[in-house]
C-alpha positions in Angstrom: 170.9 35.9 53.2 174.3 34.3 52.1 173.5 31.2 54.0 170.2 31.2 52.3 171.9 31.6 48.7 174.4 28.7 49.5 171.5 26.6 50.6 169.9 27.3 47.2 172.9 26.5 45.2 173.3 23.1 47.3 169.5 22.3 46.5 170.0 22.9 42.8 173.2 20.9 42.7 172.0 18.1 45.0 170.2 16.2 42.2 173.4 16.2 40.2 175.8 15.2 43.0 177.4 12.3 41.2 178.2 14.5 38.3 179.5 17.2 40.7 181.9 14.8 42.4 183.0 13.5 39.1 183.9 17.0 37.9 185.6 18.0 41.2 187.8 14.8 40.9 188.6 15.6 37.4 189.5 18.9 38.3 192.0 17.7 41.0 193.6 15.4 38.6 194.1 18.2 36.1 195.7 20.4 38.9 197.9 17.5 39.9 199.2 16.8 36.5 199.6 20.7 35.9 202.1 21.0 38.7 203.8 17.7 37.8 204.6 18.7 34.3 206.8 21.8 35.3 208.6 19.6 37.9 209.4 17.1 35.2 210.7 19.9 32.8 212.8 21.1 35.9 214.4 17.7 36.2 215.0 17.2 32.4 216.6 20.7 32.0 218.9 20.2 35.3 219.8 16.7 34.1 220.9 18.0 30.6 223.4 20.2 32.4 225.5 17.0 33.5 225.4 15.6 29.7 223.3 15.5 26.9 221.8 12.3 25.8 219.4 12.3 22.7 217.5 9.1 23.7 216.9 10.3 27.4 215.6 13.6 25.9 213.3 11.9 23.5 212.1 9.7 26.4 211.5 12.5 28.7 209.7 14.7 26.1 207.5 11.7 25.3 206.6 11.3 29.0 205.8 15.2 29.2 203.7 14.8 26.1 201.7 11.9 27.6 201.2 13.9 30.9 200.0 17.1 28.9 197.9 15.1 26.7 196.2 13.3 29.8 195.7 16.7 31.5 194.1 18.2 28.3 191.6 15.3 28.1 190.8 15.2 31.7 190.3 19.0 31.5 187.9 18.6 28.7 186.0 16.0 30.7 185.8 18.3 33.8 184.4 21.2 31.9 181.8 19.1 30.0 180.7 17.5 33.3 180.5 21.0 35.2 179.1 23.0 32.3 176.6 20.2 31.6 175.4 20.5 35.2 174.7 24.3 34.5 172.8 23.5 31.2 170.7 20.7 33.0 169.9 23.0 35.8 169.0 25.8 33.3 166.6 23.4 31.4 165.0 22.1 34.7 164.5 25.8 36.1 163.0 27.0 33.0 160.5 24.1 33.1 159.5 24.6 36.7 159.2 28.2 36.0 156.8 27.5 33.0 154.8 25.0 35.0 154.5 27.3 37.9 153.4 30.1 35.7 150.6 28.1 34.2 149.2 27.3 37.6 149.1 31.1 38.4 145.7 32.8 38.2 145.5 35.1 35.2 145.1 38.2 37.3 148.6 37.6 38.8 150.1 37.2 35.3 148.4 40.4 34.1 149.5 42.6 36.9 153.2 41.2 37.0 153.6 41.7 33.4 154.7 39.3 30.9 158.0 41.0 30.4 158.9 40.6 34.1 158.3 36.9 33.9 160.0 36.4 30.6 163.1 38.2 32.0 163.3 35.9 34.9 162.7 32.8 32.8 165.4 33.9 30.4 168.2 36.3 31.6 168.0 35.2 35.3 167.9 31.5 34.5 170.8 32.1 32.3 172.7 33.9 35.1 172.0 31.0 37.3 173.4 28.7 34.6 176.6 30.7 34.6 176.9 30.6 38.4 176.4 26.8 38.5 178.6 26.1 35.6 181.3 28.7 34.8 181.5 30.5 38.3 181.7 27.2 40.3 184.1 25.6 37.8 186.4 28.7 37.8 186.3 29.1 41.5 187.1 25.5 42.2 189.8 25.7 39.6 191.3 28.7 41.1 191.5 27.4 44.7 193.0 24.2 43.5 195.6 25.9 41.3 196.8 28.1 44.1 196.5 25.2 46.6 198.6 22.8 44.4 201.0 25.5 42.7 202.2 27.8 45.5 203.8 25.0 47.7 205.7 23.9 44.7 207.0 27.5 44.0 207.7 28.1 47.6 209.7 25.0 47.7 211.9 26.2 44.6 212.3 29.6 45.8 210.1 31.5 48.5 211.4 35.0 47.5 211.0 34.6 43.9 207.6 33.2 44.5 206.4 36.2 46.6 208.0 38.6 44.1 206.3 37.0 41.1 202.8 36.8 42.6 203.1 39.9 44.4 201.4 41.9 41.4 198.4 39.4 41.1 196.2 41.3 43.6 196.6 44.3 41.2 195.4 42.0 38.4 192.5 40.9 40.5 191.5 44.4 41.4 191.8 45.5 37.8 189.3 42.7 36.6 186.9 43.5 39.4 187.0 47.3 38.5 186.5 46.8 34.8 184.5 43.6 35.1 181.6 45.4 36.8 181.8 48.0 34.3 181.6 45.5 31.5 178.6 43.6 32.9 176.7 46.9 33.4 177.5 47.9 29.8 176.6 44.3 28.4 173.3 44.6 30.3 172.5 48.0 28.8 173.4 46.6 25.5 171.0 43.6 25.9 168.2 45.9 27.2 168.7 48.1 23.9 168.7 45.2 21.9 165.4 43.8 23.5 163.8 47.3 22.9 164.9 47.0 19.4 163.1 43.4 19.1 160.1 44.8 20.9 159.8 47.7 18.4 160.3 45.4 15.4 157.5 43.0 16.9 155.1 45.9 17.7 155.4 47.4 14.2 154.9 44.1 12.4 151.9 43.7 14.5 150.6 47.3 14.0 151.6 47.4 10.4 148.2 48.3 9.2 147.9 51.3 11.8 151.4 52.6 10.6 150.2 52.4 6.9 146.8 54.1 7.7 148.2 57.1 9.5 151.2 57.4 7.3 153.8 57.0 10.3 156.5 55.0 8.4 159.0 57.9 8.9 158.3 58.2 12.5 158.7 54.5 12.9 162.1 54.6 11.0 163.4 57.5 13.1 162.5 55.6 16.3 164.2 52.4 15.2 167.1 54.5 14.0 167.5 56.2 17.4 167.2 52.8 19.1 169.9 51.3 16.6 172.4 54.2 17.5 172.0 53.4 21.2 172.7 49.8 20.6 175.7 50.7 18.4 177.0 53.2 21.2 176.7 50.6 23.9 178.3 48.1 21.7 181.3 50.5 21.1 181.6 51.2 24.9 181.8 47.5 25.7 184.2 46.9 23.1 186.4 50.0 24.3 186.3 48.5 27.9 187.3 45.1 26.7 190.2 46.4 24.6 191.4 48.3 27.6 191.2 45.5 30.3 192.8 42.6 28.4 196.1 44.7 27.3 196.2 45.9 31.1 196.0 42.2 32.2 198.7 41.3 29.8 200.8 44.2 30.8 200.7 43.1 34.6 201.4 39.5 33.7 204.4 40.6 31.5 205.5 42.8 34.5 205.3 39.9 36.8 207.3 37.6 34.6 210.1 40.2 33.8 210.4 40.7 37.7 210.7 36.9 38.0 213.3 36.9 35.2 215.4 40.0 36.5 215.6 38.5 40.1 215.9 34.9 39.0 219.0 35.9 36.8 220.6 37.1 40.1 220.0 33.9 41.8 221.4 31.9 39.0 224.5 33.9 39.0 224.8 33.3 42.8 224.1 29.6 42.2 221.3 29.4 44.6 218.7 28.6 41.9 219.0 26.1 38.9 218.1 26.9 35.3 215.5 24.3 35.6 214.1 25.8 38.7 213.9 29.1 37.0 211.9 27.7 34.1 209.6 25.8 36.4 208.8 29.0 38.3 208.1 30.7 34.9 205.7 27.7 34.1 204.0 28.0 37.4 203.6 31.8 37.1 202.1 31.6 33.8 199.7 28.9 35.0 198.5 31.1 37.7 197.7 34.3 35.3 194.5 32.9 33.9 192.9 31.7 37.0 193.7 35.0 38.8 192.4 37.2 36.0 189.4 34.9 35.6 188.6 35.2 39.3 187.4 38.8 39.0 184.9 37.9 36.4 184.0 34.9 38.4 183.3 37.0 41.4 181.1 39.3 39.5 179.2 36.3 37.9 178.7 34.8 41.2 177.2 38.0 42.7 175.0 38.5 39.7 174.0 34.7 39.8 173.2 35.0 43.4 170.7 37.9 42.8 169.2 35.9 39.9 168.9 33.0 42.3 166.7 35.1 44.6 164.4 36.5 41.9 163.8 33.1 40.3 163.2 31.5 43.8 160.7 34.3 44.6 158.9 33.3 41.5 159.0 29.7 42.3 157.8 30.0 45.8 154.8 32.1 44.7 151.6 29.9 45.4 148.6 30.6 43.2 145.6 31.8 45.0 143.6 29.3 42.9 144.5 25.8 43.2 143.1 22.4 43.8 142.3 21.5 47.3 143.6 18.2 49.0 140.1 17.0 50.2 138.4 17.8 46.8 135.4 16.0 45.5 135.7 14.3 42.0 132.3 13.2 40.6 134.3 10.8 38.3 132.9 10.1 34.8 129.4 11.4 35.8 128.3 14.4 33.6 127.2 17.5 35.0 123.8 18.6 34.4 124.8 22.3 34.5 123.1 23.8 37.6 124.6 26.8 38.9 123.9 28.4 42.2 125.4 31.3 44.2 124.9 31.8 48.0 126.4 35.2 49.1 129.0 35.3 46.5 131.8 38.0 47.1 134.9 38.3 45.2 137.8 40.6 45.8 141.0 40.9 43.8 144.5 40.7 45.4 145.6 44.1 46.7 141.9 45.6 46.2 140.5 47.8 48.8 136.8 46.6 48.2 134.9 43.5 46.8 134.1 43.4 43.0 131.3 41.2 43.8 129.2 41.8 46.8 126.7 39.0 48.4 125.3 37.7 45.1 122.7 35.0 45.4 121.0 33.2 42.5 120.4 29.9 40.8 120.7 29.0 37.1 118.7 25.8 36.0 120.0 23.1 33.7 119.4 24.1 30.1 118.5 27.7 30.9 119.5 30.7 28.9 120.3 33.6 31.4 121.7 36.9 30.3 123.9 39.0 32.9 123.8 42.8 32.0 124.7 46.1 33.8 126.8 49.2 33.3 130.4 49.1 32.6 132.5 48.0 35.6 129.6 46.4 37.5 131.4 43.2 37.9 129.9 41.1 35.0 133.2 39.9 33.7 134.3 38.9 37.3 131.2 36.9 37.8 131.8 35.1 34.3 135.3 34.3 35.5 134.1 33.1 39.0 132.0 30.4 37.4 135.4 28.7 36.1 137.4 29.8 39.1 139.5 32.2 37.1 139.3 34.6 40.3 139.5 33.6 43.8 136.3 32.1 45.1 135.7 31.5 48.8 134.3 28.1 50.2 130.5 27.7 50.3 129.6 30.5 47.9 129.3 29.0 44.5 128.0 25.7 43.4 127.8 23.4 40.3 125.2 20.9 40.5 125.1 21.4 44.3 129.1 20.7 44.8 131.0 23.6 45.9 133.4 24.6 43.0 136.3 25.0 45.4 136.0 21.3 46.1 135.9 20.4 42.6 139.3 19.5 40.7 140.3 22.6 38.6 140.5 20.3 35.4 137.1 18.9 36.1 135.4 22.3 36.6 137.0 23.7 33.6 135.9 20.9 31.5 132.3 21.3 32.6 132.3 25.2 32.3 133.5 26.4 28.9 134.0 30.1 28.8 134.2 32.5 25.8 135.9 35.9 26.6 135.2 38.9 24.6 138.8 38.9 23.4 139.2 35.4 22.4 143.0 34.6 22.1 144.0 32.8 18.9 147.3 30.8 18.5 149.5 31.4 15.4 148.5 28.1 13.8 145.5 26.7 11.4 142.2 27.5 11.9 141.2 23.9 12.6 144.0 23.8 15.2 142.6 26.8 17.1 139.1 25.2 17.0 140.5 22.0 18.5 142.4 23.6 21.2 140.1 22.3 23.9 139.7 18.9 22.2 143.0 18.2 20.2 141.6 14.8 18.9 138.5 16.0 17.7 137.5 14.6 14.2 136.9 17.0 11.2 133.2 16.4 11.5 133.0 17.8 15.0 135.2 20.8 14.0 132.9 21.6 11.1 129.8 21.2 13.2 131.2 23.6 15.9 132.1 26.1 13.1 128.7 25.9 11.7 127.1 26.4 15.1 129.3 29.5 15.5 128.2 30.6 12.2 131.8 30.5 10.9 131.5 27.9 8.2 130.5 30.3 5.3 133.7 32.4 6.2 135.9 29.2 6.3 134.7 28.1 2.8 135.7 31.4 1.5 139.4 31.0 2.6 141.5 29.5 0.0 143.0 27.0 2.4 139.7 26.5 4.4 140.5 25.2 7.8 144.0 24.9 7.0 144.4 28.6 6.9 146.9 29.9 9.1 145.2 32.8 11.3 148.4 34.5 12.2 149.7 36.0 15.4 146.7 36.7 17.7 144.5 36.0 14.7 145.5 39.0 13.0 144.4 37.7 9.7 140.7 37.4 10.7 138.3 40.2 11.3 137.1 40.9 14.8 134.0 39.0 14.3 135.8 36.1 12.8 138.1 35.8 15.9 135.1 35.8 18.2 133.2 33.3 16.3 136.6 31.2 16.1 136.7 31.4 19.9 133.3 30.6 20.2 133.5 27.5 17.9 136.3 26.3 20.2 134.2 26.4 23.2 131.2 24.8 21.4 133.5 21.9 20.3 134.1 21.0 24.1 131.3 19.0 25.4 130.8 21.2 28.5 127.4 21.4 30.2 127.9 25.1 30.9 128.7 27.7 28.3 129.7 31.1 29.7 129.7 34.0 27.0 131.5 37.1 28.2 130.4 39.5 25.8 131.5 37.1 23.1 129.2 38.4 20.4 130.1 42.0 20.7 131.7 41.9 17.3 128.9 40.2 15.6 126.0 41.8 14.1 122.4 41.2 15.7 121.1 38.9 13.0 124.2 36.7 13.3 124.0 36.8 17.2 120.6 35.7 17.1 121.3 33.0 14.7 124.2 31.9 16.9 122.1 31.8 20.2 119.4 29.7 18.4 121.9 27.3 17.3 123.3 27.0 20.7 120.0 26.8 22.2 119.0 24.0 20.3 121.4 22.0 22.4 118.8 21.3 25.4 121.7 19.9 27.4 123.6 23.1 27.7 123.3 25.7 30.5 124.1 29.2 28.9 125.0 32.3 30.8 125.4 35.3 28.4 127.2 38.4 29.6 126.3 41.1 27.1 125.9 45.0 26.3 123.6 44.2 23.6 120.1 44.2 25.5 118.3 43.2 22.0 120.1 39.8 22.5 119.4 39.8 26.3 115.8 40.3 25.4 115.6 36.6 23.9 116.9 35.0 27.1 114.7 33.0 29.7 115.8 35.2 32.4 118.1 38.5 33.1 120.2 39.2 35.9 121.0 43.0 36.1 124.1 44.1 37.9 125.1 47.3 39.3 128.3 48.2 41.6 128.8 44.6 42.1 125.4 43.5 43.2 122.5 41.9 41.6 119.7 44.7 41.6 117.0 43.1 39.4 116.0 39.7 38.2 113.2 39.0 35.6 112.3 38.6 31.9 112.9 41.5 29.5 109.2 42.2 29.1 108.7 42.7 32.9 112.0 44.5 33.5 111.4 47.3 30.9 108.2 48.4 32.6 109.9 48.7 36.0 111.9 51.9 36.8 115.5 50.8 37.4 119.0 50.1 35.9 117.7 47.7 33.2 114.9 50.1 31.9 117.6 53.0 31.8 120.0 50.7 29.8 117.4 49.7 27.4 116.2 53.1 26.7 119.8 54.4 26.2 120.3 51.6 23.7 117.0 52.5 21.9 118.1 56.1 21.8 121.5 55.1 20.4 119.9 52.9 17.7 117.6 55.7 16.7 120.5 58.1 16.3 122.4 55.7 14.2 119.0 55.1 12.1 118.8 58.9 11.5 122.6 59.3 10.5 121.8 56.9 7.6 
């Protein structure tokens, strides 16, 4: 497992190997200069004991300033290089995750949960950025600092060196102990902050329901509770930090006092020069920061490795629905819109049984076909199968005689326009939402599509017309307006097949009939309408009746209502419901 993580780190860094080498070289230069400066200070102090020379002191001081300035500049360069690698990898990873997410089938995204995907694309990627930036820089710098500094300290005085750095393992253990606690507290603080953000977003989206049911006080109390949790977690984190850093300063001070106490004896005995003691003090102070930082670095390294696995798991996930290598592309030839199923069966990933079972039918170009049936019989799954939004096996579903699994997904979805029951609208203008499938469509086509969807009168009533901002998920529109906007978006796309998945459920019967008549006037479109409104299905050329994943009846409305079966029961139930509604008024 550790080898796999190191291999992943190497794979992420490989495209930036030149920058990595430059950053490593800069760190080497920094550490060479950082051990050189104390030795220069030692030499100056020892020479001053033989006689003071103002010119020589100025010359030596100027040289030390040059060394320190150079070291600072090279250190700044090394940090920019290494931290820049982390930022670059962060950007690349987020892009790869986003691209991979868009390739996944909708069922996987819905079952995984958007929160989990967002967490990996934000928190985990940020942890990897820290791993490849801060952690690698800190680890490399610590190794180089000890590798360069300890030999010089041992050369000055081995026993004083061991006495001075003997407390550093205690410093490292303290950081490891408190560092893990700090990371857990920080994670809980971030989780509480995320819950606060989610509550704000949810309440803003559901402000209407809050007002209707008078739940302002309840929501205020829920927010206050989360707010207190956030305050408490922030205070706990601040307490841990305020305890840790004084402890580290205390350990470093004890180490320095120990060095001064023992060094004074060496000075008195004449076995150590004043310059040597000053150099040791500078070296000890130089090792304090890398040692203290090492504990945080190890915690960051471990967290980053876990995040590496989580992100890699997501990146390695191959979509169940993807283009085949040997696909057939009809080129610029427009599809005629003939659909055919031959023993079509569909099973969702992880399901115990098929949702669609051995369906066989054909729909001719320009035909208007309704698919009806009880709730849960598989109608929506069949609608999604036409555009391969669910896994479809080879040799079971055909468009114009071509197996849909052999068609490029981009081409198939340009030829099959689908309008789901819950048409998603983006926070943008009404015109932009209508143009989503055809971004370059001129205003004339946008207006025509809106007219066909019977939306044009509503648009004319909006103060800003097509420039009206529809709000998040189309919240400023009514249910019927949202559905008709989604329908207009599909009508704007010149697709020969139009699939309506209960897309007129929020539209009254007269408007639904007018929309169907307008669409049907386009003789070049094949229309598949999935609906619970049998009165709308009655106007279709044919009706496919589904039950428990199978097609159990096929025919025209006038024929099906006279035959005992699923359709007749559904029709009688709908008529009885309409009579009850009429009696209620």
